[in-house]
VOLO-754613 format. One record per residue: residue in one letter; x, y, z of N, C-alpha, C in turn. Coordinates in pm, whole numbers, plus 50000, padded with zeros to 5 digits. Atoms other than C-alpha are relative to their C-alpha. Example, Ala and Ser with C-alpha at 12.3 -4.5 7.8 and 13.67 -1.06 7.14 Angstrom:
A500894988150000512304955050780500905012050000 S499184988149994513674989450714499235010950073 
//
This chain:
M500424987749964500264998750004500755015950004 N499364983450054501515034549902498835008850103 Q500484990949912500565056250217499685013549941 M500314982250015500795090150058499094996149871 Q500825003650072498665076749785498525000950029 Y501185001549949495945067050023499875013950093 N499604985749923496545096050257498825010649890 N500104993350115495955117749885498334997249994 L501305005850002492885098349846498525007850067 V500834997849843491165103650175499825015750003 V500334985850011491605140050142499065006749930 A500504995350095490255144249838498574995149994 I501365011249984487105121249918499625012450084 S500534987349929486895147050219499975012649960 K499904985050049487365179350050498394999649923 V501415001750038484535169349806498544995650066 S501035002849950482335153950020499335014450119 F500174988549901482725188350279498975008549850 V500704994550133481405203449925498674999450014 M501165004650002478645185449884498854999850137 D500794998949872477215187650227499845012350003 D500504985149988477585225150197498995006449927 L501085001150095475635224249878498974994150065 R500965007449934473265199450027499425010650097 L500234992849909472605226050316498975013049942 F500294989850084472445254050058498384992949900 L501095003650047469895234749851498734996550068 D500895002949966467805222650113499245013250038 T500614985649991466735264150127499685006749867 H500074996850143467035267149762500274991049904 P499945011950095465925238249570500195004249885 G499514998550095465715251949256501205009449942 E498864991350019468925267249220501114990849890 E499235013250084470165250948890501374998850031 R498664997650027473865265348904500784990150165 A499665008449861474015246049309499774984349939 I500595014950086472235214549119501034995149903 K499085002150163474875213448810501374996050139 H498725002549938477975219749085499534986950111 Y500305012149881476325191649370500134989049884 N500275010850113476045166749031501264996949956 E498064998550019479855177948933500774989850103 C499155004049874481105170749291499244983350014 S500195016649970479135135749319500464993549894 K499565008950068480405123048996501475002150044 K498895001749955483915131949099500144991350138 R500115008649869483145116949468500154986049942 R499685011850039482325087149276501164990649968 E498975005750051485345083649077500974994850120 L498845006549906487655086549356499514986050080 I500175008949924485765065149584499974983749929 S499275014250055486305036149319501174998849984 E498775002549954489535043449304500464996550088 F499735010549874489795036649650499764989450030 T500665011149975487885013049639501074985449968 R499105008850129489774993149339501514996350083 N499155000349945492844999449550500614997250192 Y499895001049825492254995949936498674996950000 G501105006749913488684984049997498835008749947 P501164993250041484994993649976499885009250113 M500394988549956483845028450108498375004550004 M501344996350020480435040350189499845012749919 F500894987050096478545069249971499135006449989 Y501274995249997476265093649947499034993649875 C500715003250082473455087949742499845016349884 P500254994250081473205107249410498805008549969 N501164995450057470895134549277499935001749876 E499714996050151471995133648906498544997349958 N501194999050089469545136548632498735008450097 A501054995249924467345155748849499685019749963 S499884989450027466125190348776499765008050165 R500544993649882464895200049141500754991050122 W499335006549879466745189549471498834996250055 M501125005749959464695162649594499854993550156 W500135003749820465545157949990499235005850006 I500864993849946463275182250037498434992449998 D501325004650018460595165549940498984987550070 G500175007949896460315139550179499435008150135 P500445000549878458895139950544501325004750068 M498994996449912461415158350760500194991350152 P499715009849897463075137851057499085003550085 W500504994249911461345163151294498204999350010 E500755002550051458285154751129499104991650062 G500645013249931457825121251335499824986049923 V500845012850104457315099451033501544991250002 C499015010949932461265082051100499784991750092 
//
């Protein structure tokens, strides 16, 4: 195992995941913002590529569900956890 490559992949996955989390929070209040959705989808694709590379080299890793091919941020369409449904 190349420790430097391992560390670089983990850092890259962490960075793109942070951006996705930030965009997710923004999209929760701006669900029709097309540029943010596009950026989220680009980050999602990049994250999947990085995780795929990580998995090939070091084993499986959990990942977020994509919101790709959607013209609307769908997370807010379902009941929220505080609504007692979960």
